[in-house]
Every structure is written in structure tokens, then in C-alpha cells.
N, CA, C, O and the ligand as a Tripos MOL2 file, in Angstrom:
@<TRIPOS>MOLECULE
protein
  241   239    61     0     0
PROTEIN
NO_CHARGES

@<TRIPOS>ATOM
      1 N          12.5850   -1.8630    7.2350 N.3       1 MET1
      2 CA         12.1000   -1.0060    6.1600 C.3       1 MET1
      3 C          13.1810   -0.8780    5.0840 C.2       1 MET1
      4 O          14.3460   -0.6390    5.4050 O.2       1 MET1
      5 N          12.8110   -1.0330    3.8320 N.am      2 SER2
      6 CA         13.7800   -0.9630    2.7440 C.3       2 SER2
      7 C          13.9890    0.4910    2.3350 C.2       2 SER2
      8 O          13.2130    1.3660    2.7210 O.2       2 SER2
      9 N          15.0380    0.7500    1.5510 N.am      3 ASP3
     10 CA         15.2990    2.1220    1.1190 C.3       3 ASP3
     11 C          14.8330    2.3580   -0.3100 C.2       3 ASP3
     12 O          15.1980    3.3480   -0.9450 O.2       3 ASP3
     13 N          14.0180    1.4260   -0.8030 N.am      4 ARG4
     14 CA         13.3950    1.5950   -2.1130 C.3       4 ARG4
     15 C          11.9170    1.2660   -2.0000 C.2       4 ARG4
     16 O          11.4800    0.5140   -1.1290 O.2       4 ARG4
     17 N          11.1620    1.8640   -2.9230 N.am      5 CYS5
     18 CA          9.7390    1.5710   -2.9730 C.3       5 CYS5
     19 C           9.5470    0.1310   -3.4500 C.2       5 CYS5
     20 O          10.0770   -0.2520   -4.4930 O.2       5 CYS5
     21 N           8.7930   -0.6680   -2.6930 N.am      6 ASP6
     22 CA          8.5520   -2.0580   -3.0740 C.3       6 ASP6
     23 C           7.6110   -2.1550   -4.2670 C.2       6 ASP6
     24 O           7.5410   -3.2020   -4.9100 O.2       6 ASP6
     25 N           6.8950   -1.0960   -4.5700 N.am      7 SER7
     26 CA          5.9270   -1.1340   -5.6580 C.3       7 SER7
     27 C           6.5560   -0.7390   -6.9930 C.2       7 SER7
     28 O           6.3920   -1.4630   -7.9750 O.2       7 SER7
     29 N           7.2630    0.3740   -7.0580 N.am      8 CYS8
     30 CA          7.8000    0.8500   -8.3320 C.3       8 CYS8
     31 C           9.3250    0.8370   -8.3650 C.2       8 CYS8
     32 O           9.9050    1.0200   -9.4350 O.2       8 CYS8
     33 N           9.9960    0.6280   -7.2300 N.am      9 GLY9
     34 CA         11.4480    0.5270   -7.2130 C.3       9 GLY9
     35 C          12.1670    1.8490   -7.0430 C.2       9 GLY9
     36 O          13.3970    1.8800   -6.9990 O.2       9 GLY9
     37 N          11.4260    2.9400   -6.9460 N.am     10 ASP10
     38 CA         12.0450    4.2380   -6.7310 C.3      10 ASP10
     39 C          12.7400    4.2910   -5.3750 C.2      10 ASP10
     40 O          12.2830    3.6940   -4.4000 O.2      10 ASP10
     41 N          13.8580    5.0210   -5.3330 N.am     11 ASP11
     42 CA         14.4090    5.3110   -4.0110 C.3      11 ASP11
     43 C          14.1090    6.7680   -3.6780 C.2      11 ASP11
     44 O          13.6500    7.5230   -4.5350 O.2      11 ASP11
     45 N          14.3610    7.1490   -2.4770 N.am     12 GLY12
     46 CA         14.0420    8.5080   -2.0760 C.3      12 GLY12
     47 C          13.8950    8.5660   -0.5800 C.2      12 GLY12
     48 O          14.0000    7.5510    0.1090 O.2      12 GLY12
     49 N          13.6520    9.7610   -0.0800 N.am     13 ASP13
     50 CA         13.5650    9.9090    1.3750 C.3      13 ASP13
     51 C          12.1280   10.1100    1.8330 C.2      13 ASP13
     52 O          11.8820   10.5120    2.9710 O.2      13 ASP13
     53 N          11.1870    9.8310    0.9470 N.am     14 ASP14
     54 CA          9.7850    9.9870    1.3310 C.3      14 ASP14
     55 C           9.0730    8.6370    1.2920 C.2      14 ASP14
     56 O           7.9750    8.5180    0.7500 O.2      14 ASP14
     57 N           9.7120    7.6240    1.8710 N.am     15 LEU15
     58 CA          9.1510    6.2770    1.8880 C.3      15 LEU15
     59 C           8.4450    6.0260    3.2080 C.2      15 LEU15
     60 O           8.8690    6.4990    4.2620 O.2      15 LEU15
     61 N           7.3590    5.2700    3.1240 N.am     16 LEU16
     62 CA          6.5970    4.9260    4.3100 C.3      16 LEU16
     63 C           6.2510    3.4450    4.2730 C.2      16 LEU16
     64 O           6.1210    2.8540    3.2020 O.2      16 LEU16
     65 N           6.1040    2.8580    5.4420 N.am     17 THR17
     66 CA          5.6460    1.4790    5.5330 C.3      17 THR17
     67 C           4.1240    1.4590    5.4810 C.2      17 THR17
     68 O           3.4530    2.1440    6.2520 O.2      17 THR17
     69 N           3.5990    0.6720    4.5710 N.am     18 VAL18
     70 CA          2.1520    0.6330    4.3730 C.3      18 VAL18
     71 C           1.6950   -0.8140    4.2440 C.2      18 VAL18
     72 O           2.5020   -1.7180    4.0300 O.2      18 VAL18
     73 N           0.3980   -1.0150    4.3780 N.am     19 GLN19
     74 CA         -0.2430   -2.2590    3.9780 C.3      19 GLN19
     75 C          -1.1620   -1.9490    2.8130 C.2      19 GLN19
     76 O          -2.0220   -1.0730    2.9010 O.2      19 GLN19
     77 N          -0.9720   -2.6780    1.7150 N.am     20 ARG20
     78 CA         -1.8160   -2.4980    0.5360 C.3      20 ARG20
     79 C          -3.2500   -2.9090    0.8670 C.2      20 ARG20
     80 O          -3.4790   -3.8410    1.6370 O.2      20 ARG20
     81 N          -4.2070   -2.2000    0.2750 N.am     21 ILE21
     82 CA         -5.6100   -2.5760    0.4100 C.3      21 ILE21
     83 C          -6.0880   -3.1480   -0.9140 C.2      21 ILE21
     84 O          -6.0420   -2.4710   -1.9410 O.2      21 ILE21
     85 N          -6.5440   -4.3820   -0.8910 N.am     22 TYR22
     86 CA         -7.1040   -5.0170   -2.0810 C.3      22 TYR22
     87 C          -8.6040   -4.7840   -2.0940 C.2      22 TYR22
     88 O          -9.2990   -5.1050   -1.1290 O.2      22 TYR22
     89 N          -9.1050   -4.2230   -3.1960 N.am     23 LEU23
     90 CA        -10.5390   -4.0500   -3.3340 C.3      23 LEU23
     91 C         -11.1440   -5.3430   -3.8530 C.2      23 LEU23
     92 O         -10.5670   -6.0080   -4.7130 O.2      23 LEU23
     93 N         -12.3030   -5.6930   -3.3280 N.am     24 GLU24
     94 CA        -12.9740   -6.9240   -3.7550 C.3      24 GLU24
     95 C         -14.2270   -6.5550   -4.5200 C.2      24 GLU24
     96 O         -14.9430   -5.6170   -4.1700 O.2      24 GLU24
     97 N         -14.4750   -7.3220   -5.5830 N.am     25 PHE25
     98 CA        -15.6050   -7.0480   -6.4650 C.3      25 PHE25
     99 C         -16.4830   -8.2890   -6.5800 C.2      25 PHE25
    100 O         -15.9950   -9.4140   -6.4730 O.2      25 PHE25
    101 N         -17.7750   -8.0800   -6.7970 N.am     26 ASP26
    102 CA        -18.6520   -9.2180   -7.0430 C.3      26 ASP26
    103 C         -18.6610   -9.5410   -8.5390 C.2      26 ASP26
    104 O         -17.9140   -8.9400   -9.3110 O.2      26 ASP26
    105 N         -19.5100  -10.4920   -8.9450 N.am     27 GLU27
    106 CA        -19.4330  -10.9730  -10.3230 C.3      27 GLU27
    107 C         -19.8990   -9.9220  -11.3310 C.2      27 GLU27
    108 O         -19.6130  -10.0600  -12.5210 O.2      27 GLU27
    109 N         -20.6020   -8.8840  -10.8980 N.am     28 SER28
    110 CA        -20.9570   -7.8070  -11.8170 C.3      28 SER28
    111 C         -20.0020   -6.6070  -11.6810 C.2      28 SER28
    112 O         -20.3000   -5.5000  -12.1290 O.2      28 SER28
    113 N         -18.8460   -6.8650  -11.0470 N.am     29 ASN29
    114 CA        -17.7750   -5.8820  -10.9700 C.3      29 ASN29
    115 C         -18.1120   -4.6880  -10.0790 C.2      29 ASN29
    116 O         -17.5350   -3.6100  -10.2210 O.2      29 ASN29
    117 N         -19.0420   -4.8930   -9.1700 N.am     30 GLN30
    118 CA        -19.3210   -3.8510   -8.2010 C.3      30 GLN30
    119 C         -18.4310   -4.0480   -6.9810 C.2      30 GLN30
    120 O         -18.2730   -5.1720   -6.5050 O.2      30 GLN30
    121 N         -17.8540   -2.9750   -6.4750 N.am     31 PRO31
    122 CA        -17.0190   -3.1240   -5.2750 C.3      31 PRO31
    123 C         -17.8630   -3.5510   -4.0740 C.2      31 PRO31
    124 O         -18.8890   -2.9410   -3.7730 O.2      31 PRO31
    125 N         -17.4210   -4.5930   -3.4050 N.am     32 VAL32
    126 CA        -18.1900   -5.1210   -2.2740 C.3      32 VAL32
    127 C         -17.4240   -5.0100   -0.9660 C.2      32 VAL32
    128 O         -17.9840   -5.2440    0.1050 O.2      32 VAL32
    129 N         -16.1600   -4.6570   -1.0470 N.am     33 GLY33
    130 CA        -15.4180   -4.5450    0.1970 C.3      33 GLY33
    131 C         -13.9450   -4.4350   -0.0800 C.2      33 GLY33
    132 O         -13.5200   -4.3240   -1.2300 O.2      33 GLY33
    133 N         -13.1760   -4.4650    0.9670 N.am     34 GLU34
    134 CA        -11.7480   -4.3670    0.8060 C.3      34 GLU34
    135 C         -11.0490   -5.2400    1.8400 C.2      34 GLU34
    136 O         -11.5970   -5.5390    2.9010 O.2      34 GLU34
    137 N          -9.8470   -5.6330    1.5090 N.am     35 ARG35
    138 CA         -9.0960   -6.5450    2.3510 C.3      35 ARG35
    139 C          -7.6800   -6.0220    2.4850 C.2      35 ARG35
    140 O          -7.0680   -5.5880    1.5090 O.2      35 ARG35
    141 N          -7.1720   -6.0690    3.6920 N.am     36 LEU36
    142 CA         -5.8290   -5.5650    3.9740 C.3      36 LEU36
    143 C          -4.8020   -6.6630    3.6800 C.2      36 LEU36
    144 O          -4.9860   -7.8160    4.0680 O.2      36 LEU36
    145 N          -3.7180   -6.2900    2.9900 N.am     37 ALA37
    146 CA         -2.6620   -7.2540    2.7060 C.3      37 ALA37
    147 C          -2.0430   -7.7690    3.9970 C.2      37 ALA37
    148 O          -2.0260   -7.0780    5.0150 O.2      37 ALA37
    149 N          -1.5320   -9.0020    3.9370 N.am     38 ASP38
    150 CA         -0.9220   -9.6140    5.1200 C.3      38 ASP38
    151 C           0.4350   -9.0010    5.4430 C.2      38 ASP38
    152 O           0.8410   -8.9440    6.6040 O.2      38 ASP38
    153 N           1.1350   -8.5420    4.4010 N.am     39 GLU39
    154 CA          2.5120   -8.1130    4.6290 C.3      39 GLU39
    155 C           2.6650   -6.6010    4.4990 C.2      39 GLU39
    156 O           1.8730   -5.9180    3.8500 O.2      39 GLU39
    157 N           3.7130   -6.1170    5.1420 N.am     40 PHE40
    158 CA          4.0400   -4.7050    5.0690 C.3      40 PHE40
    159 C           4.9020   -4.4630    3.8380 C.2      40 PHE40
    160 O           5.7160   -5.3060    3.4640 O.2      40 PHE40
    161 N           4.7170   -3.3060    3.2120 N.am     41 GLU41
    162 CA          5.5470   -2.9060    2.0920 C.3      41 GLU41
    163 C           6.0310   -1.4840    2.3290 C.2      41 GLU41
    164 O           5.4580   -0.7400    3.1260 O.2      41 GLU41
    165 N           7.0910   -1.1220    1.6270 N.am     42 THR42
    166 CA          7.6040    0.2460    1.6690 C.3      42 THR42
    167 C           7.2250    0.9360    0.3700 C.2      42 THR42
    168 O           7.5510    0.4510   -0.7130 O.2      42 THR42
    169 N           6.5380    2.0680    0.4760 N.am     43 TRP43
    170 CA          6.0480    2.7520   -0.7180 C.3      43 TRP43
    171 C           6.5030    4.1910   -0.7520 C.2      43 TRP43
    172 O           6.6470    4.8400    0.2840 O.2      43 TRP43
    173 N           6.7310    4.6880   -1.9780 N.am     44 CYS44
    174 CA          7.0490    6.1010   -2.1710 C.3      44 CYS44
    175 C           5.7540    6.9250   -2.2090 C.2      44 CYS44
    176 O           4.6500    6.3810   -2.1890 O.2      44 CYS44
    177 N           5.9230    8.2250   -2.2610 N.am     45 ILE45
    178 CA          4.7630    9.1230   -2.2500 C.3      45 ILE45
    179 C           3.8800    8.9210   -3.4730 C.2      45 ILE45
    180 O           2.6560    9.0000   -3.3720 O.2      45 ILE45
    181 N           4.4900    8.6580   -4.6360 N.am     46 VAL46
    182 CA          3.7060    8.5080   -5.8680 C.3      46 VAL46
    183 C           2.7770    7.2940   -5.7560 C.2      46 VAL46
    184 O           1.5950    7.3680   -6.0930 O.2      46 VAL46
    185 N           3.3310    6.1810   -5.2770 N.am     47 CYS47
    186 CA          2.5060    4.9780   -5.1310 C.3      47 CYS47
    187 C           1.4410    5.1830   -4.0630 C.2      47 CYS47
    188 O           0.3310    4.6660   -4.1860 O.2      47 CYS47
    189 N           1.7710    5.9350   -3.0170 N.am     48 ARG48
    190 CA          0.7750    6.1740   -1.9680 C.3      48 ARG48
    191 C          -0.3600    7.0470   -2.4790 C.2      48 ARG48
    192 O          -1.4850    6.9560   -1.9870 O.2      48 ARG48
    193 N          -0.0690    7.9020   -3.4750 N.am     49 LEU49
    194 CA         -1.1320    8.7150   -4.0570 C.3      49 LEU49
    195 C          -1.9460    7.9180   -5.0660 C.2      49 LEU49
    196 O          -3.0910    8.2680   -5.3500 O.2      49 LEU49
    197 N          -1.3690    6.8480   -5.6110 N.am     50 THR50
    198 CA         -1.9880    6.1260   -6.7100 C.3      50 THR50
    199 C          -2.8230    4.9430   -6.2430 C.2      50 THR50
    200 O          -3.8980    4.6880   -6.7850 O.2      50 THR50
    201 N          -2.3340    4.2190   -5.2370 N.am     51 TYR51
    202 CA         -2.9600    2.9410   -4.8670 C.3      51 TYR51
    203 C          -3.5390    2.9980   -3.4590 C.2      51 TYR51
    204 O          -2.9890    3.6630   -2.5810 O.2      51 TYR51
    205 N          -4.6490    2.3000   -3.2480 N.am     52 PRO52
    206 CA         -5.2360    2.2630   -1.9070 C.3      52 PRO52
    207 C          -4.3280    1.5220   -0.9320 C.2      52 PRO52
    208 O          -3.7630    0.4820   -1.2710 O.2      52 PRO52
    209 N          -4.1920    2.0480    0.2550 N.am     53 HIS53
    210 CA         -3.2980    1.4670    1.2460 C.3      53 HIS53
    211 C          -3.6450    2.0210    2.6200 C.2      53 HIS53
    212 O          -4.4360    2.9550    2.7560 O.2      53 HIS53
    213 N          -3.0410    1.4310    3.6190 N.am     54 GLN54
    214 CA         -3.1720    1.9570    4.9760 C.3      54 GLN54
    215 C          -1.7700    2.1440    5.5340 C.2      54 GLN54
    216 O          -0.9400    1.2380    5.4600 O.2      54 GLN54
    217 N          -1.5090    3.3100    6.0860 N.am     55 GLU55
    218 CA         -0.1910    3.5420    6.6490 C.3      55 GLU55
    219 C          -0.0260    2.7400    7.9330 C.2      55 GLU55
    220 O          -0.9590    2.6150    8.7270 O.2      55 GLU55
    221 N           1.1670    2.2040    8.1240 N.am     56 VAL56
    222 CA          1.4660    1.4400    9.3220 C.3      56 VAL56
    223 C           2.0830    2.3910   10.3490 C.2      56 VAL56
    224 O           3.1220    3.0030   10.1030 O.2      56 VAL56
    225 N           1.4350    2.5000   11.4770 N.am     57 GLN57
    226 CA          1.9540    3.3710   12.5160 C.3      57 GLN57
    227 C           3.0830    2.6660   13.2600 C.2      57 GLN57
    228 O           2.9410    1.5110   13.6640 O.2      57 GLN57
    229 N           4.1880    3.3520   13.4390 N.am     58 ALA58
    230 CA          5.2920    2.7940   14.2260 C.3      58 ALA58
    231 C           4.8070    2.5770   15.6530 C.2      58 ALA58
    232 O           4.0810    3.3980   16.2130 O.2      58 ALA58
    233 N           5.2230    1.4600   16.2230 N.am     59 GLU59
    234 CA          4.7970    1.1780   17.5850 C.3      59 GLU59
    235 C           5.5440    2.0750   18.5610 C.2      59 GLU59
    236 O           6.7510    2.2880   18.4380 O.2      59 GLU59
    237 N           4.8120    2.5890   19.5210 N.am     60 ALA60
    238 CA          5.3970    3.5140   20.4760 C.3      60 ALA60
    239 C           6.2870    2.7580   21.4640 C.2      60 ALA60
    240 O           6.8750    3.3680   22.3560 O.2      60 ALA60
    241 ZN          6.6430    3.7660   -5.6400 Zn       61 ZN61
@<TRIPOS>BOND
     1     1     2 1
     2     2     3 1
     3     3     4 2
     4     3     5 am
     5     5     6 1
     6     6     7 1
     7     7     8 2
     8     7     9 am
     9     9    10 1
    10    10    11 1
    11    11    12 2
    12    11    13 am
    13    13    14 1
    14    14    15 1
    15    15    16 2
    16    15    17 am
    17    17    18 1
    18    18    19 1
    19    19    20 2
    20    19    21 am
    21    21    22 1
    22    22    23 1
    23    23    24 2
    24    23    25 am
    25    25    26 1
    26    26    27 1
    27    27    28 2
    28    27    29 am
    29    29    30 1
    30    30    31 1
    31    31    32 2
    32    31    33 am
    33    33    34 1
    34    34    35 1
    35    35    36 2
    36    35    37 am
    37    37    38 1
    38    38    39 1
    39    39    40 2
    40    39    41 am
    41    41    42 1
    42    42    43 1
    43    43    44 2
    44    43    45 am
    45    45    46 1
    46    46    47 1
    47    47    48 2
    48    47    49 am
    49    49    50 1
    50    50    51 1
    51    51    52 2
    52    51    53 am
    53    53    54 1
    54    54    55 1
    55    55    56 2
    56    55    57 am
    57    57    58 1
    58    58    59 1
    59    59    60 2
    60    59    61 am
    61    61    62 1
    62    62    63 1
    63    63    64 2
    64    63    65 am
    65    65    66 1
    66    66    67 1
    67    67    68 2
    68    67    69 am
    69    69    70 1
    70    70    71 1
    71    71    72 2
    72    71    73 am
    73    73    74 1
    74    74    75 1
    75    75    76 2
    76    75    77 am
    77    77    78 1
    78    78    79 1
    79    79    80 2
    80    79    81 am
    81    81    82 1
    82    82    83 1
    83    83    84 2
    84    83    85 am
    85    85    86 1
    86    86    87 1
    87    87    88 2
    88    87    89 am
    89    89    90 1
    90    90    91 1
    91    91    92 2
    92    91    93 am
    93    93    94 1
    94    94    95 1
    95    95    96 2
    96    95    97 am
    97    97    98 1
    98    98    99 1
    99    99   100 2
   100    99   101 am
   101   101   102 1
   102   102   103 1
   103   103   104 2
   104   103   105 am
   105   105   106 1
   106   106   107 1
   107   107   108 2
   108   107   109 am
   109   109   110 1
   110   110   111 1
   111   111   112 2
   112   111   113 am
   113   113   114 1
   114   114   115 1
   115   115   116 2
   116   115   117 am
   117   117   118 1
   118   118   119 1
   119   119   120 2
   120   119   121 am
   121   121   122 1
   122   122   123 1
   123   123   124 2
   124   123   125 am
   125   125   126 1
   126   126   127 1
   127   127   128 2
   128   127   129 am
   129   129   130 1
   130   130   131 1
   131   131   132 2
   132   131   133 am
   133   133   134 1
   134   134   135 1
   135   135   136 2
   136   135   137 am
   137   137   138 1
   138   138   139 1
   139   139   140 2
   140   139   141 am
   141   141   142 1
   142   142   143 1
   143   143   144 2
   144   143   145 am
   145   145   146 1
   146   146   147 1
   147   147   148 2
   148   147   149 am
   149   149   150 1
   150   150   151 1
   151   151   152 2
   152   151   153 am
   153   153   154 1
   154   154   155 1
   155   155   156 2
   156   155   157 am
   157   157   158 1
   158   158   159 1
   159   159   160 2
   160   159   161 am
   161   161   162 1
   162   162   163 1
   163   163   164 2
   164   163   165 am
   165   165   166 1
   166   166   167 1
   167   167   168 2
   168   167   169 am
   169   169   170 1
   170   170   171 1
   171   171   172 2
   172   171   173 am
   173   173   174 1
   174   174   175 1
   175   175   176 2
   176   175   177 am
   177   177   178 1
   178   178   179 1
   179   179   180 2
   180   179   181 am
   181   181   182 1
   182   182   183 1
   183   183   184 2
   184   183   185 am
   185   185   186 1
   186   186   187 1
   187   187   188 2
   188   187   189 am
   189   189   190 1
   190   190   191 1
   191   191   192 2
   192   191   193 am
   193   193   194 1
   194   194   195 1
   195   195   196 2
   196   195   197 am
   197   197   198 1
   198   198   199 1
   199   199   200 2
   200   199   201 am
   201   201   202 1
   202   202   203 1
   203   203   204 2
   204   203   205 am
   205   205   206 1
   206   206   207 1
   207   207   208 2
   208   207   209 am
   209   209   210 1
   210   210   211 1
   211   211   212 2
   212   211   213 am
   213   213   214 1
   214   214   215 1
   215   215   216 2
   216   215   217 am
   217   217   218 1
   218   218   219 1
   219   219   220 2
   220   219   221 am
   221   221   222 1
   222   222   223 1
   223   223   224 2
   224   223   225 am
   225   225   226 1
   226   226   227 1
   227   227   228 2
   228   227   229 am
   229   229   230 1
   230   230   231 1
   231   231   232 2
   232   231   233 am
   233   233   234 1
   234   234   235 1
   235   235   236 2
   236   235   237 am
   237   237   238 1
   238   238   239 1
   239   239   240 2
@<TRIPOS>SUBSTRUCTURE
     1 MET1         2 RESIDUE 1 A MET
     2 SER2         6 RESIDUE 1 A SER
     3 ASP3        10 RESIDUE 1 A ASP
     4 ARG4        14 RESIDUE 1 A ARG
     5 CYS5        18 RESIDUE 1 A CYS
     6 ASP6        22 RESIDUE 1 A ASP
     7 SER7        26 RESIDUE 1 A SER
     8 CYS8        30 RESIDUE 1 A CYS
     9 GLY9        34 RESIDUE 1 A GLY
    10 ASP10       38 RESIDUE 1 A ASP
    11 ASP11       42 RESIDUE 1 A ASP
    12 GLY12       46 RESIDUE 1 A GLY
    13 ASP13       50 RESIDUE 1 A ASP
    14 ASP14       54 RESIDUE 1 A ASP
    15 LEU15       58 RESIDUE 1 A LEU
    16 LEU16       62 RESIDUE 1 A LEU
    17 THR17       66 RESIDUE 1 A THR
    18 VAL18       70 RESIDUE 1 A VAL
    19 GLN19       74 RESIDUE 1 A GLN
    20 ARG20       78 RESIDUE 1 A ARG
    21 ILE21       82 RESIDUE 1 A ILE
    22 TYR22       86 RESIDUE 1 A TYR
    23 LEU23       90 RESIDUE 1 A LEU
    24 GLU24       94 RESIDUE 1 A GLU
    25 PHE25       98 RESIDUE 1 A PHE
    26 ASP26      102 RESIDUE 1 A ASP
    27 GLU27      106 RESIDUE 1 A GLU
    28 SER28      110 RESIDUE 1 A SER
    29 ASN29      114 RESIDUE 1 A ASN
    30 GLN30      118 RESIDUE 1 A GLN
    31 PRO31      122 RESIDUE 1 A PRO
    32 VAL32      126 RESIDUE 1 A VAL
    33 GLY33      130 RESIDUE 1 A GLY
    34 GLU34      134 RESIDUE 1 A GLU
    35 ARG35      138 RESIDUE 1 A ARG
    36 LEU36      142 RESIDUE 1 A LEU
    37 ALA37      146 RESIDUE 1 A ALA
    38 ASP38      150 RESIDUE 1 A ASP
    39 GLU39      154 RESIDUE 1 A GLU
    40 PHE40      158 RESIDUE 1 A PHE
    41 GLU41      162 RESIDUE 1 A GLU
    42 THR42      166 RESIDUE 1 A THR
    43 TRP43      170 RESIDUE 1 A TRP
    44 CYS44      174 RESIDUE 1 A CYS
    45 ILE45      178 RESIDUE 1 A ILE
    46 VAL46      182 RESIDUE 1 A VAL
    47 CYS47      186 RESIDUE 1 A CYS
    48 ARG48      190 RESIDUE 1 A ARG
    49 LEU49      194 RESIDUE 1 A LEU
    50 THR50      198 RESIDUE 1 A THR
    51 TYR51      202 RESIDUE 1 A TYR
    52 PRO52      206 RESIDUE 1 A PRO
    53 HIS53      210 RESIDUE 1 A HIS
    54 GLN54      214 RESIDUE 1 A GLN
    55 GLU55      218 RESIDUE 1 A GLU
    56 VAL56      222 RESIDUE 1 A VAL
    57 GLN57      226 RESIDUE 1 A GLN
    58 ALA58      230 RESIDUE 1 A ALA
    59 GLU59      234 RESIDUE 1 A GLU
    60 ALA60      238 RESIDUE 1 A ALA
    61 ZN61       241 GROUP 0 **** ****
């Protein structure tokens, strides 16, 4: 896990590991589904409030 947000570059102590969610649209721009990114990213609270994502749970 990095100590900076991979999305906006902010540092801070409120970073979490997430997987970005890509929304998919059809040719008339209607949302038809969503797809989980392949890679993990580290995001700050602002980016987590702004962009769709799924939090990665630490393995027990
Ligand atoms: Zn950020």
C-alpha cells in the first residue's frame, strides 16, 4: 500500500486500498453494468467519496 492517493496524489492518514469500478454504457449512453478494475489502488477519502469503487478487505 502506498502512502499517497493513486488517484489525486494527496498524502494523508485516511488512505484505503480499493478497486475502481468502471461503469459501462451502451451506445445510447445508458448505464448497462459495471466492471471491477484488475488492480488495487490506494485512495484518499475525497476520491472515495467522488468515484465508484469497492473497498478491498484485508485478508484475515
Ligand atoms: Zn485522492
